[in-house]
C-alpha positions in Angstrom: -124.5 -70.3 258.7 -124.9 -71.9 255.4 -126.5 -75.4 255.3 -124.9 -78.4 253.6 -127.1 -79.7 250.8 -128.5 -83.2 251.4 -127.1 -86.1 249.2 -129.4 -87.6 246.6 -129.3 -91.5 246.4 -128.9 -93.1 243.0 -131.8 -95.5 242.3 -130.8 -99.2 242.5 -132.3 -99.9 239.0 -130.0 -97.3 237.6 -127.0 -98.9 239.2 -127.9 -102.3 237.8 -128.3 -100.9 234.3 -124.9 -99.3 234.5 -123.3 -102.5 235.6 -125.0 -104.4 232.9 -123.8 -101.8 230.4 -120.2 -102.1 231.4 -119.9 -105.9 231.9 -122.4 -107.2 229.3 -119.9 -107.6 226.5 -117.5 -109.3 228.8 -120.2 -111.7 229.8 -121.3 -112.3 226.2 -117.8 -113.2 225.0 -117.1 -115.4 228.1 -120.4 -117.3 227.4 -119.6 -117.6 223.7 -116.1 -119.0 224.6 -117.6 -121.6 227.1 -120.2 -122.6 224.5 -117.6 -123.1 221.7 -115.5 -125.1 224.2 -118.5 -127.4 224.9 -119.4 -127.7 221.2 -115.8 -128.5 220.3 -116.0 -131.5 222.5 -118.9 -133.0 220.6 -118.8 -131.4 217.2 -118.6 -133.2 213.9 -116.1 -132.0 211.3 -117.3 -130.2 208.3 -117.7 -132.0 205.0 -114.4 -130.9 203.6 -112.8 -134.3 202.6 -113.5 -136.3 199.4 -113.3 -140.0 198.8 -113.2 -142.4 195.8 -114.5 -146.0 195.9 -111.4 -148.2 195.5 -111.8 -150.7 192.6 -109.8 -153.0 190.3 -110.3 -151.4 186.9 -109.4 -152.8 183.6 -109.6 -150.7 180.4 -111.3 -152.0 177.3 -108.9 -150.9 174.5 -109.2 -150.9 170.8 -106.7 -153.2 169.2 -107.1 -151.8 165.7 -108.0 -148.6 163.9 -111.5 -148.7 162.6 -115.2 -147.7 162.9 -117.4 -148.7 165.8 -120.3 -150.8 164.4 -122.1 -151.5 167.7 -121.8 -151.0 171.5 -123.7 -153.7 173.2 -123.7 -152.6 176.8 -124.7 -149.5 178.8 -122.9 -147.8 181.7 -123.2 -149.6 185.0 -124.3 -152.8 183.3 -122.9 -156.1 184.7 -120.9 -158.2 182.3 -119.2 -161.6 182.2 -115.6 -162.3 181.2 -115.4 -162.8 177.5 -118.7 -161.1 176.8 -118.7 -159.0 173.6 -118.9 -155.3 174.5 -118.0 -153.5 171.2 -118.1 -154.6 167.6 -116.0 -152.9 165.1 -116.8 -152.7 161.4 -115.2 -155.9 159.9 -116.8 -155.9 156.5 -113.4 -156.0 154.7 -111.8 -158.7 156.8 -114.9 -160.9 156.6 -114.8 -160.6 152.8 -111.1 -161.6 152.9 -112.0 -164.6 155.2 -114.7 -165.8 152.8 -112.3 -165.5 149.8 -109.6 -167.4 151.8 -112.2 -170.1 152.8 -113.3 -170.4 149.2 -109.7 -170.8 148.0 -108.9 -173.5 150.6 -112.1 -175.4 149.6 -111.1 -175.3 146.0 -107.6 -176.6 146.9 -109.1 -179.3 149.0 -111.3 -180.4 146.1 -108.3 -180.5 143.8 -106.4 -182.5 146.5 -109.4 -185.0 146.7 -109.5 -185.3 143.0 -105.7 -185.9 142.8 -106.0 -188.5 145.6 -108.7 -190.3 143.7 -106.7 -190.2 140.5 -103.8 -191.7 142.4 -106.0 -194.4 143.8 -107.3 -195.1 140.3 -103.8 -195.2 138.9 -102.8 -197.7 141.6 -105.8 -199.9 140.9 -105.0 -199.7 137.2 -101.4 -200.8 137.8 -102.6 -203.6 140.2 -105.0 -204.8 137.5 -102.2 -204.7 135.0 -100.0 -206.8 137.2 -102.8 -209.2 137.8 -103.6 -209.4 134.1 -99.9 -210.1 133.4 -100.0 -212.8 136.0 -103.2 -214.3 134.4 -101.5 -214.3 131.0 -98.4 -216.0 132.3 -100.5 -218.7 134.0 -102.5 -219.2 130.7 -99.3 -219.4 128.8 -98.0 -222.1 131.3 -101.2 -224.1 130.9 -101.2 -223.8 127.1 -97.6 -225.0 126.9 -98.3 -227.9 129.3 -101.3 -228.9 127.1 -99.2 -228.6 123.9 -96.4 -230.6 125.5 -98.6 -233.4 126.6 -100.3 -233.5 123.2 -96.8 -233.6 121.6 -95.8 -236.4 123.9 -98.9 -238.4 122.9 -98.1 -237.8 119.3 -94.5 -238.9 119.8 -95.7 -242.2 121.3 -97.9 -242.8 118.3 -95.1 -241.8 115.9 -92.7 -244.0 117.8 -95.0 -247.0 117.4 -95.6 -246.2 113.7 -91.9 -245.8 113.0 -91.2 -249.2 114.7 -93.9 -250.9 112.7 -92.7 -249.4 109.4 -89.2 -250.5 110.2 -90.2 -254.1 110.7 -92.4 -254.0 107.6 -89.6 -252.5 105.6 -87.2 -255.2 106.8 -89.6 -257.8 105.4 -89.9 -255.8 102.2 -93.6 -255.3 102.9 -93.3 -251.6 102.5 -90.7 -249.3 100.9 -87.6 -248.4 103.0 -88.3 -244.8 102.1 -91.7 -244.9 103.9 -90.0 -246.3 107.1 -87.3 -243.6 106.9 -90.0 -240.9 106.6 -91.8 -242.2 109.7 -88.5 -242.2 111.6 -87.8 -238.6 110.5 -91.3 -237.5 111.6 -90.7 -239.2 115.0 -87.3 -237.5 115.5 -88.9 -234.1 114.6 -91.5 -234.6 117.3 -88.8 -235.5 119.8 -87.0 -232.2 119.0 -90.3 -230.3 119.3 -91.0 -231.8 122.7 -87.5 -230.8 123.8 -88.1 -227.2 122.7 -91.6 -227.3 124.2 -90.1 -228.4 127.6 -87.6 -225.5 127.5 -90.4 -223.1 126.6 -92.5 -224.4 129.4 -89.7 -223.9 131.9 -89.2 -220.3 130.6 -93.0 -219.8 131.0 -93.0 -221.1 134.5 -90.0 -218.8 135.4 -91.9 -215.8 133.9 -95.0 -216.8 135.9 -93.0 -216.7 139.1 -91.5 -213.3 138.2 -94.9 -211.8 137.2 -96.5 -213.1 140.4 -93.6 -211.7 142.5 -94.0 -208.3 140.8 -97.8 -208.4 141.6 -97.1 -209.3 145.2 -94.4 -206.6 145.6 -96.8 -204.1 144.2 -99.5 -205.1 146.6 -97.1 -204.8 149.5 -96.0 -201.4 148.3 -99.7 -200.3 148.1 -100.3 -201.5 151.6 -97.4 -199.5 152.9 -98.1 -196.3 150.9 -100.0 -193.5 152.6 -101.6 -191.7 149.7 -102.3 -188.6 151.7 -98.5 -188.2 152.2 -97.7 -189.1 148.6 -94.9 -186.7 147.2 -97.2 -186.2 144.2 -99.7 -184.4 146.4 -97.1 -182.3 148.3 -97.6 -179.1 146.1 -101.4 -179.1 146.8 -100.9 -179.8 150.5 -98.3 -177.0 150.8 -100.8 -174.6 149.2 -103.5 -175.6 151.6 -101.2 -175.1 154.6 -100.3 -171.7 153.4 -103.9 -170.8 152.8 -104.9 -172.1 156.3 -102.2 -170.0 157.9 -103.5 -166.9 156.2 -107.0 -167.8 157.1 -105.9 -168.1 160.8 -104.3 -164.7 160.7 -107.5 -163.2 159.2 -109.7 -164.8 161.9 -107.3 -163.5 164.5 -107.7 -160.0 162.9 -111.4 -160.4 162.8 -111.4 -161.3 166.6 -109.6 -158.0 167.2 -112.7 -156.3 165.8 -114.7 -157.6 168.8 -113.8 -156.1 172.2 -114.7 -158.4 175.1 -114.9 -158.0 178.8 -111.6 -158.8 180.4 -113.2 -160.1 183.6 -116.6 -160.4 185.4 -117.5 -156.9 186.5 -119.4 -153.7 185.8 -119.2 -151.1 183.1 -118.5 -147.8 185.0 -117.6 -145.3 182.4 -117.5 -144.7 178.7 -114.4 -142.9 177.7 -114.7 -140.0 175.3 -112.8 -138.3 172.5 -112.7 -134.8 171.0 -114.7 -134.4 167.8 -114.9 -131.0 166.0 -113.8 -129.3 169.2 -116.5 -131.1 171.4 -116.1 -133.8 173.9 -118.4 -136.8 173.1 -118.8 -140.3 174.3 -117.8 -143.1 171.9 -120.7 -144.4 169.9 -121.6 -146.5 166.8 -120.2 -144.9 163.6 -117.3 -143.2 165.3 -113.7 -143.9 164.3 -111.1 -145.1 166.8 -107.4 -145.7 166.5 -105.4 -148.5 168.0 -104.9 -148.0 171.7 -108.1 -145.9 172.3 -109.8 -146.8 175.6 -113.5 -147.1 174.9 -114.7 -148.1 178.4 -113.6 -149.6 181.7 -114.8 -152.7 183.6 -114.4 -152.8 187.3 -114.8 -155.5 190.0 -118.1 -154.7 191.7 -117.1 -156.3 195.0 -116.0 -153.1 196.7 -115.0 -153.0 200.4 -112.4 -150.2 200.7 -112.7 -146.5 200.2 -109.8 -144.0 199.6 -110.4 -140.8 201.5 -108.2 -137.7 200.9 -108.0 -135.4 203.9 -106.9 -131.8 203.3 -104.0 -130.4 205.2 -106.3 -127.9 206.9 -108.0 -130.5 209.0 -105.2 -132.9 209.7 -104.8 -131.6 213.2 -108.4 -132.2 214.1 -107.8 -135.6 215.7 -108.3 -137.8 212.7 -106.6 -141.1 213.3 -106.9 -144.8 212.8 -110.3 -145.8 214.2 -112.0 -142.5 213.4 -115.5 -143.1 212.2 -116.5 -141.8 208.8 -119.8 -141.1 207.3 -119.6 -141.4 203.4 -122.2 -139.8 201.2 -122.6 -140.2 197.4 -122.3 -137.0 195.4 -124.5 -138.2 192.6 -128.2 -138.9 193.0 -129.8 -140.9 194.4 -128.0 -140.0 197.5 -126.7 -142.9 199.5 -124.8 -143.0 202.9 -122.8 -145.6 204.6 -120.6 -145.8 207.8 -117.0 -146.8 207.9 -113.8 -146.6 209.9 -110.4 -145.4 209.0 -108.1 -148.5 209.1 -104.9 -147.0 207.7 -103.4 -143.6 207.2 -100.7 -142.8 204.7 -97.3 -141.9 206.4 -96.8 -138.7 204.4 -98.6 -135.8 202.6 -99.6 -136.5 199.0 -101.1 -134.5 196.2 -104.8 -135.1 195.5 -106.0 -136.9 192.4 -107.1 -134.5 189.7 -110.6 -135.8 190.0 -110.8 -134.5 193.5 -109.2 -131.1 192.9 -111.5 -128.2 192.3 -108.7 -126.2 190.7 -106.2 -128.6 189.1 -103.9 -125.8 188.1 -103.3 -125.0 191.8 -103.1 -128.5 193.1 -104.2 -129.7 196.6 -102.3 -131.7 199.2 -103.3 -133.8 202.1 -103.2 -137.2 203.7 -104.7 -140.4 202.1 -106.7 -142.7 204.4 -108.3 -146.1 203.7 -111.7 -146.6 205.1 -113.0 -150.2 205.7 -116.2 -151.8 207.0 -118.3 -150.3 204.2 -120.9 -152.6 202.7 -119.8 -153.8 199.3 -123.1 -152.7 197.6 -123.2 -149.3 199.2 -121.7 -147.4 196.3 -120.8 -147.8 192.7 -117.2 -148.6 191.8 -115.1 -145.6 191.2 -117.8 -143.2 192.5 -116.9 -139.9 194.1 -118.0 -139.4 197.7 -118.1 -136.8 200.5 -116.6 -137.8 203.9 -117.9 -136.7 207.4 -115.6 -137.4 210.3 -116.8 -137.9 213.9 -114.7 -137.6 217.0 
């Protein structure tokens, strides 16, 4: 009879090694899945969202074509409303202003001289009226004196003629002598009558001359020499010159670019020169409408975050916490919270798009609760979201 061979038992260690060999991959992937599930509950999203500090920006724009003479501020410098930021070369307009000022000064000197001439003429006319009045008064006085003297002479002649008439009647003197005395007396009477008429005329003339003098003084009191028609041509020339000077000064003011508000200089714009991009600087030419720099309100409290479409389903909602980090050194970070989400997908701003020709889309969120001094106005940031 043949004997049945005895069974050989497999060692336990070998069995264990076989089981591990067969089921180790399954255990590995199961553990990895559990680990990923756990991590997904506490993970932070990757830094794949960008943000811009929201600001009120006002451009400082050239109002004329010209050459920059001086830029008085640096980037990020704080400025006050009305502060001069850029001076344009104003050599020509300043020369025109000086010429206009000299012309106006000359016209005003001529006006003052003409005004003094009018005053002198008025004083001369007044003195003439007063002299005429004095002459008329003297004429009246002279005629009164002559008339009184003639009256005294008449009284003497009248007595003499009476005496001669009595003497002639007694034949003491010749009749012819008495007649001559009577003729001389009658002649004096006629002279007195003519003198009285002349005195009346002289008095009338004195009244008329005095009235002319008083009327002229009243006229002078009511006349404004500055508004005299004789000065109108010079005044008109001065007004025209002053209007031209005002226009020149306005043009000169356009050569000074001032801060439109209290704020901070955040960027100097640039232009292309000889194929290269350069910042505006002294000596460069600008044209009307060129933006030389921007001023922003430094009191920043809101941040615009642009969330790519690829992570929109990762539970980002209103109230999600955001860690914001500056891209430019020195590195700064601040915490905030999403307070508003845009209702629809939008295209990213070009500043945030790595490849502008392709475009990128996502959802805009506004983050609040960020300290106002955490970042610079208009600064680009990276956003980290936490669930």
